[in-house]
C-alpha positions as CSV (number, residue, x, y, z in Angstrom):
1,M,40.6,38.8,69.7
2,C,43.2,35.9,68.9
3,K,43.5,34.9,65.2
4,K,42.1,31.3,66.0
5,D,38.5,32.9,67.1
6,V,39.1,35.7,64.4
7,S,39.3,32.9,61.8
8,K,36.4,31.1,63.3
9,V,33.9,33.7,63.0
10,R,35.0,34.4,59.5
11,N,34.3,30.3,58.9
12,Q,31.0,31.5,60.5
13,Q,30.2,34.3,58.0
14,S,31.3,32.6,55.3
15,S,29.2,29.2,56.1
16,S,26.1,32.1,56.7
17,V,26.6,33.6,53.1
18,V,26.6,29.8,51.2
19,K,23.5,28.9,53.3
20,I,21.8,32.0,52.1
21,F,22.8,31.9,48.5
22,K,21.6,28.2,48.2
23,T,18.4,29.1,50.3
24,K,17.8,32.0,47.5
25,T,19.0,29.9,44.3
26,V,16.5,27.3,45.3
27,R,13.8,29.6,46.1
28,L,14.7,31.5,42.3
29,T,15.3,28.2,40.1
30,A,11.6,25.9,41.4
31,P,9.4,29.0,39.7
32,V,11.4,28.5,36.4
33,L,11.5,24.9,36.7
34,V,7.7,24.8,37.4
35,V,7.2,27.7,34.6
36,A,9.2,25.7,31.6
37,G,7.4,22.0,32.8
38,W,3.6,23.3,32.1
39,L,4.9,25.1,28.9
40,A,6.4,21.8,27.7
41,M,3.0,20.0,28.3
42,T,1.0,22.9,26.9
43,A,3.1,22.6,23.7
44,S,2.4,18.8,23.9
45,S,-1.1,19.2,24.8
46,M,-1.9,21.8,21.9
47,A,0.8,19.5,19.7
48,V,-2.4,16.9,20.3
49,T,-5.2,18.5,19.6
50,T,-4.3,21.0,16.9
51,S,-1.7,19.7,15.0
52,Y,-2.8,18.4,11.0
53,A,-0.4,15.7,11.7
54,N,-3.6,14.0,13.6
55,D,-4.2,11.2,11.1
56,Y,-7.8,11.1,13.2
57,R,-8.6,14.5,12.4
58,V,-7.0,14.6,8.8
59,C,-9.3,11.8,7.6
60,T,-12.8,13.2,9.3
61,A,-11.6,16.2,7.6
62,R,-11.4,14.0,3.8
63,L,-14.8,11.9,4.7
64,L,-17.2,15.3,5.6
65,N,-15.8,17.2,2.5
66,L,-17.1,14.0,0.1
67,E,-20.3,15.1,2.3
68,L,-20.6,11.9,4.2
69,T,-22.4,12.3,7.4
70,P,-20.6,13.0,10.7
71,Q,-21.7,9.8,12.3
72,A,-20.2,8.2,9.2
73,A,-17.5,9.2,9.5
74,S,-16.3,9.7,12.7
75,Q,-17.0,5.5,12.7
76,G,-15.4,5.3,10.1
77,C,-12.1,7.0,11.0
78,A,-12.3,5.1,14.5
79,K,-12.0,2.1,13.5
80,A,-9.7,2.7,11.0
81,L,-5.7,1.1,12.0
82,R,-4.8,3.9,9.2
83,P,-7.5,6.5,9.2
84,R,-4.9,7.8,6.2
85,D,-5.2,5.0,4.4
86,L,-9.0,4.8,4.8
87,S,-9.4,8.5,4.0
88,A,-7.1,7.9,0.6
89,C,-8.8,5.2,-0.2
90,V,-12.3,6.8,-0.4
91,V,-11.6,9.7,-1.6
92,T,-9.5,8.0,-4.5
93,I,-12.5,5.5,-5.1
94,N,-15.3,8.4,-5.1
95,Q,-13.3,11.0,-7.4
96,Q,-12.2,8.7,-10.3
97,T,-15.4,6.2,-10.7
98,Q,-18.8,7.0,-10.3
99,I,-19.0,4.3,-7.0
100,S,-20.6,6.8,-4.3
101,A,-18.2,8.0,-1.2
102,V,-20.7,5.6,1.0
103,D,-20.1,2.4,-1.0
104,A,-16.5,3.1,-0.6
105,L,-16.2,3.7,2.8
106,A,-17.9,0.7,3.7
107,S,-15.6,-1.3,1.0
108,C,-12.5,0.6,2.5
109,N,-12.8,0.1,6.0
110,R,-13.3,-3.8,5.5
111,A,-9.7,-4.0,3.2
112,R,-6.9,-4.6,4.8
113,R,-4.8,-2.7,2.3
114,P,-6.9,0.0,1.3
115,Q,-4.5,1.9,-0.7
116,E,-4.4,-1.2,-2.6
117,L,-8.2,-1.8,-2.6
118,A,-9.0,1.5,-4.5
119,N,-5.9,0.9,-7.1
120,C,-7.6,-2.0,-8.3
121,V,-10.9,-0.6,-8.4
122,T,-9.8,2.8,-9.8
123,G,-7.3,0.5,-12.5
124,I,-10.2,-2.0,-13.7
125,S,-13.1,1.2,-13.9
126,R,-10.4,3.0,-16.1
127,N,-9.7,0.5,-18.8
128,T,-13.5,-1.3,-18.5
129,P,-15.9,1.3,-19.0
130,E,-18.5,-0.7,-19.2
131,A,-18.1,-3.0,-16.2
132,I,-21.0,-2.4,-13.7
133,K,-19.0,-0.3,-10.8
134,T,-20.4,-1.8,-7.7
135,P,-19.5,-5.6,-8.8
136,V,-15.7,-3.8,-9.2
137,L,-15.9,-2.8,-5.9
138,D,-17.3,-6.3,-4.6
139,Y,-14.5,-8.4,-6.4
140,C,-11.3,-6.4,-5.6
141,G,-12.4,-6.2,-1.5
142,R,-12.3,-10.1,-2.1
143,S,-9.2,-10.7,-3.9
144,L,-6.6,-11.2,-1.2
145,L,-3.9,-9.3,-3.4
146,P,-6.1,-6.3,-5.1
147,E,-3.2,-5.3,-7.0
148,R,-2.4,-8.6,-8.7
149,F,-6.2,-8.7,-9.6
150,A,-6.8,-5.5,-11.5
151,L,-3.7,-6.4,-13.5
152,C,-5.1,-9.4,-13.9
153,V,-8.5,-8.7,-15.4
154,V,-6.8,-5.4,-17.3
155,G,-3.7,-7.9,-18.8
156,L,-7.0,-10.6,-20.2
157,R,-9.3,-8.7,-21.3
158,S,-6.8,-5.9,-23.3
159,E,-6.1,-9.7,-25.4
160,I,-9.1,-11.7,-25.6
161,E,-13.1,-10.6,-25.2
162,L,-13.7,-11.4,-22.2
163,A,-17.2,-9.6,-20.2
164,P,-16.1,-8.2,-17.2
165,V,-17.6,-10.2,-15.2
166,Q,-16.2,-13.2,-16.4
167,A,-12.4,-11.7,-16.3
168,M,-13.2,-11.1,-12.6
169,D,-14.4,-14.3,-12.1
170,T,-11.4,-15.7,-13.8
171,C,-9.3,-13.8,-12.0
172,I,-11.0,-14.0,-8.8
173,D,-10.5,-17.7,-8.5
174,A,-6.9,-18.0,-9.6
175,S,-5.1,-15.3,-7.1
176,D,-7.1,-17.8,-4.1
177,R,-5.5,-21.0,-5.6
178,V,-2.2,-19.1,-6.4
179,S,-2.4,-17.3,-2.9
180,G,-2.9,-20.4,-1.1
181,F,-5.3,-19.1,0.9
182,S,-8.9,-19.0,1.2
183,P,-11.0,-15.9,1.4
184,A,-11.3,-16.8,5.2
185,S,-7.7,-17.1,5.5
186,A,-5.3,-14.6,6.7
187,P,-3.5,-12.6,4.3
188,P,0.4,-13.5,3.4
189,T,2.8,-11.3,4.5
190,R,4.2,-9.0,1.8
191,V,6.9,-6.5,1.3
192,P,5.4,-3.0,0.7
193,T,6.8,-1.1,-2.0
194,E,6.1,2.5,-2.6
195,S,5.6,2.1,-6.9
196,S,1.8,1.3,-7.5
197,P,1.6,-0.9,-10.5
198,S,0.5,0.6,-13.9
199,F,-3.0,-0.3,-15.3
200,E,-2.2,0.8,-18.7
201,I,-2.5,-0.9,-21.7
202,N,0.6,-0.3,-24.6
203,P,0.1,-2.6,-27.3
204,I,2.7,-5.8,-27.6
205,P,4.8,-5.3,-30.9
206,G,4.6,-8.2,-33.1
207,N,1.4,-9.4,-31.3
208,P,-1.6,-9.8,-34.6
209,A,-4.6,-9.8,-31.8
210,S,-3.0,-5.7,-30.9
211,E,-2.8,-4.6,-34.6
């Protein structure tokens, strides 16, 4: 056999070996890729269904802990744009005032900013013990700027002898005029802040009314 024939045979053998190797590699790699893809899909599915990062799960659990019915909890959380904020609003109002969880849920569900509503209700209730609780909830829900409204009510009553409802009437009217919107209008855009307003009353130095 000549050198040319020998070289040709060797090339054919090498080509056959390469083909066999590639075929086995593909056969071995394909199952691995399938298993890896299945594991990734399973992990992702588990994260969605069981993780406490699921806002709707957190919301539902919080409301059920307040002894709300499963129907009320499910409907409330399902309607909420931010379920965690909704449940936090209901929990805060229920725990820091005498307002029932049922009434709190109804108002928090309607609120554009549930956390601000909760701050408003608890702030006025804490500084106005004699105020009727349901009107406080209604007034804070009507205000376009709940935290500003609460500061107004607390501030006026700390220096002037006003009945709670009178102070709330005064502040709700002023709030609507200052914001430039009627209650049926869209709320003004605000830049969210991390800090919450303080509703504590501290005497003003040199003010005869606070002495």
